[in-house]
C-alpha positions in Angstrom: 85.5 -55.6 -82.3 89.0 -57.1 -82.2 92.0 -54.8 -81.9 93.0 -55.8 -85.4 89.8 -54.3 -86.7 90.2 -51.0 -84.9 91.2 -48.3 -87.5 94.6 -46.8 -87.4 94.5 -43.5 -85.4 91.5 -44.6 -83.3 91.2 -45.2 -79.6 89.5 -48.2 -78.1 88.7 -49.4 -74.6 89.6 -53.0 -73.8 86.4 -54.9 -73.1 87.8 -58.4 -72.6 90.6 -60.7 -73.4 89.8 -64.0 -75.1 91.8 -67.2 -75.6 94.0 -69.4 -73.4 94.6 -68.3 -69.8 98.4 -68.0 -70.3 97.9 -65.7 -73.4 95.5 -63.5 -71.5 97.8 -63.3 -68.5 100.7 -62.2 -70.7 98.6 -59.5 -72.4 97.5 -58.3 -68.9 101.2 -58.1 -67.9 101.8 -55.9 -70.9 99.0 -53.6 -69.8 96.1 -54.8 -71.9 93.7 -55.2 -69.0 90.0 -54.6 -69.1 89.0 -50.9 -69.3 92.4 -49.8 -70.4 92.5 -47.3 -73.3 94.6 -48.2 -76.3 95.5 -46.0 -79.3 96.2 -48.0 -82.5 98.9 -46.1 -84.3 99.3 -48.3 -87.4 99.6 -51.8 -88.8 97.8 -54.9 -89.9 100.2 -57.9 -89.5 102.2 -56.2 -86.8 100.3 -53.5 -84.9 101.8 -50.5 -83.2 99.8 -49.4 -80.3 100.2 -46.9 -77.5 99.0 -48.0 -74.0 99.6 -46.0 -70.8 102.1 -43.8 -72.6 104.2 -46.7 -74.0 104.3 -47.9 -77.6 103.9 -51.6 -78.0 104.2 -53.7 -81.1 101.9 -56.7 -81.2 101.5 -59.5 -83.8 98.1 -59.7 -85.3 97.8 -63.2 -83.7 98.1 -61.6 -80.2 95.9 -58.7 -81.1 93.1 -61.1 -82.1 92.7 -61.9 -78.4 91.9 -58.3 -77.4 88.3 -57.2 -77.8 87.9 -53.4 -77.8 85.1 -50.9 -78.1 85.7 -47.8 -80.3 86.0 -44.6 -78.2 87.4 -42.1 -80.8 87.7 -42.5 -84.5 90.9 -41.8 -86.5 89.8 -38.1 -87.0 89.6 -37.6 -83.2 85.8 -37.5 -83.1 83.9 -39.1 -80.3 81.7 -42.0 -81.2 
């Protein structure tokens, strides 16, 4: 699923980055590399995420390029 589809309060593992090479490179520079864990804190149009202990705000357009797998749901249960 795309990061925009991850429920608020859930944790996902980055599986891949899609899109133009320069967009993917910028996302990797921000820490969104394959296998990184990302917590989605809130948001739909602008997403607030925590990655490597840092909170990052992303536009939904940028988040559309990040494919994640659900690790933990919003209630903290393991999927």
